[in-house]
C-alpha positions in Angstrom: 0.0 0.0 0.0 2.8 2.4 1.0 4.6 1.5 -2.2 1.5 2.5 -4.3 1.3 5.8 -2.6 5.1 6.4 -3.2 4.5 5.8 -6.9 1.2 7.6 -7.3 2.0 10.8 -5.4 4.9 11.8 -7.7 2.8 10.9 -10.7 -0.1 13.0 -9.5 2.2 16.0 -8.8 3.9 15.8 -12.2 0.5 15.4 -13.9 -1.0 18.4 -12.1 2.1 20.5 -12.9 1.8 19.6 -16.6 -1.9 20.6 -16.7 -1.3 23.8 -14.8 1.7 24.9 -16.9 -0.1 23.9 -20.2 -3.2 25.8 -19.2 -1.0 28.8 -18.3 0.8 28.7 -21.6 -2.4 28.6 -23.6 -3.9 31.5 -21.6 -0.7 33.6 -22.0 -0.6 32.9 -25.8 -4.3 33.7 -26.4 -4.3 36.8 -24.3 -1.1 38.1 -25.8 -2.8 38.1 -29.3 -6.1 39.8 -28.3 -6.7 43.5 -27.8 -8.9 44.4 -24.9 -12.1 46.3 -25.4 -10.7 49.2 -23.3 -7.5 49.3 -25.5 -9.6 49.2 -28.7 -11.9 52.0 -27.5 -9.0 54.2 -26.6 -7.3 53.6 -29.9 -10.5 54.4 -31.8 -10.9 57.7 -30.0 -7.3 58.8 -29.9 -5.0 56.9 -32.4 -1.6 57.0 -30.9 0.6 55.5 -33.6 1.3 56.7 -37.1 -0.1 53.4 -38.4 -3.4 54.0 -36.6 -3.6 57.7 -37.7 -3.0 56.6 -41.3 -5.6 53.9 -41.0 -8.2 56.4 -39.7 -7.5 58.7 -42.7 -7.9 55.7 -45.0 -11.2 54.8 -43.5 -12.5 58.4 -43.8 -11.7 58.4 -47.5 -13.7 55.2 -48.1 -16.6 56.7 -46.2 -16.6 59.7 -48.6 -17.3 57.5 -51.7 -20.2 59.1 -53.6 -20.8 56.5 -56.3 -24.4 55.7 -56.8 -23.9 52.2 -58.3 -25.9 50.5 -55.5 -29.1 52.5 -55.9 -30.8 49.7 -57.9 -30.2 47.5 -54.8 -31.8 50.2 -52.5 -35.2 51.0 -54.1 -37.5 53.3 -52.2 -39.9 50.4 -51.6 -37.3 48.1 -50.2 -38.5 45.7 -47.4 -38.0 46.8 -43.8 -36.0 43.6 -43.1 -33.6 44.6 -45.9 -33.0 47.9 -44.2 -32.3 46.1 -40.9 -29.9 43.7 -42.8 -28.1 46.6 -44.5 -27.6 48.6 -41.3 -26.5 45.4 -39.6 -24.0 44.5 -42.3 -22.6 48.0 -42.4 -21.8 47.7 -38.7 -19.6 44.7 -39.3 -17.0 47.2 -40.7 -17.0 48.9 -37.3 -17.3 46.2 -34.6 -15.7 43.1 -33.2 -17.9 40.0 -33.0 -17.0 36.4 -32.8 -19.0 35.8 -35.9 -20.2 38.1 -38.7 -22.5 37.2 -41.6 -22.7 39.6 -44.5 -20.8 42.8 -45.3 -21.8 46.1 -46.8 -19.4 49.0 -47.0 -20.3 52.2 -45.1 -20.4 55.2 -47.5 -22.0 58.6 -47.1 -24.1 58.1 -50.2 -25.4 54.7 -48.9 -26.3 56.2 -45.6 -28.0 59.2 -47.3 -30.0 56.7 -49.5 -31.1 54.6 -46.5 -32.3 57.7 -44.7 -34.5 58.6 -47.7 -35.8 55.1 -47.9 -36.7 54.9 -44.2 -38.3 58.4 -44.2 -40.4 57.6 -47.3 -41.6 54.3 -45.8 -42.2 55.8 -42.4 -44.4 58.5 -44.0 -46.3 55.9 -45.9 -46.8 53.6 -42.9 -45.0 50.7 -44.5 -42.4 50.3 -41.7 -42.9 49.9 -37.9 -42.7 53.5 -36.5 -40.6 52.6 -33.4 -38.1 50.8 -35.6 -38.0 53.7 -38.0 -37.0 56.0 -35.2 -34.2 53.6 -34.3 -33.0 53.4 -37.9 -33.0 57.1 -38.3 -31.3 57.7 -35.0 -28.4 55.4 -36.1 -28.2 56.6 -39.7 -28.3 60.3 -38.9 -25.6 59.9 -36.3 -23.6 58.1 -38.9 -24.4 60.8 -41.5 -22.6 63.2 -39.1 -19.6 60.9 -38.9 -20.4 59.6 -35.3 -19.8 55.8 -35.2 -19.1 55.7 -31.5 -22.3 53.8 -30.7 -21.7 51.1 -33.4 -21.6 48.3 -30.9 -25.0 49.1 -29.7 -26.2 49.8 -33.2 -25.0 46.4 -34.3 -26.6 44.6 -31.4 -29.9 46.5 -31.8 -30.1 45.3 -35.5 -28.8 41.9 -34.5 -31.7 41.5 -32.0 -34.3 42.7 -34.5 -33.1 40.1 -36.9 -33.3 37.4 -34.3 -29.5 37.0 -33.8 -28.3 34.5 -31.3 -24.6 34.2 -32.3 -22.2 37.0 -33.1 -23.0 39.8 -30.6 -20.7 42.7 -30.9 -18.4 43.4 -28.0 -16.2 46.4 -29.0 -15.4 48.8 -31.7 -12.6 47.9 -34.1 -9.4 50.0 -34.0 -8.7 52.1 -37.1 -6.1 49.5 -38.2 -8.6 46.7 -37.8 -11.3 48.6 -39.7 -8.9 49.3 -42.5 -7.9 45.6 -42.7 -11.6 44.7 -42.8 -12.3 47.2 -45.6 -9.3 46.0 -47.7 -10.2 42.3 -47.2 -13.9 42.7 -47.9 -14.1 45.6 -50.4 -10.6 45.7 -51.9 -10.3 49.4 -51.6 
């Protein structure tokens, strides 16, 4: 019996040490490659590096795109769910979420068009009035260049669309947003 304890005790100690060290290594590796929500928010508000400042300038230029090529995809009588999907997909450029489905580039012209569509359909009673107020609040804020509430904007549209996976947790940094734009829109 004593012999079994003498053999098992060192094996248990070594096994526990391996599990603890392995878990610690995985934790350090994964946390070293993730940016915290606080760090991301700070970088979005006040880019500190030249790279982040350049990325913010790049993003601003893509926003200013005035092409009207997409108007055929945004008719005045578009369905309300399509408006929700469009706003939701535009937020993907701005927020971090574990999963994202669908992308639509944010441009001033696209925002202006969606405002006209929502106002037209609100006036004609085609869309839910409370939802229209939410869409217009988001879009008019964006029209003025204020994307600071994009996490909440995403999650509001996500909820209206019945989302259950992919809730936004933070804003992307300017560099992350630039990378998203380049990857998805090739600008």
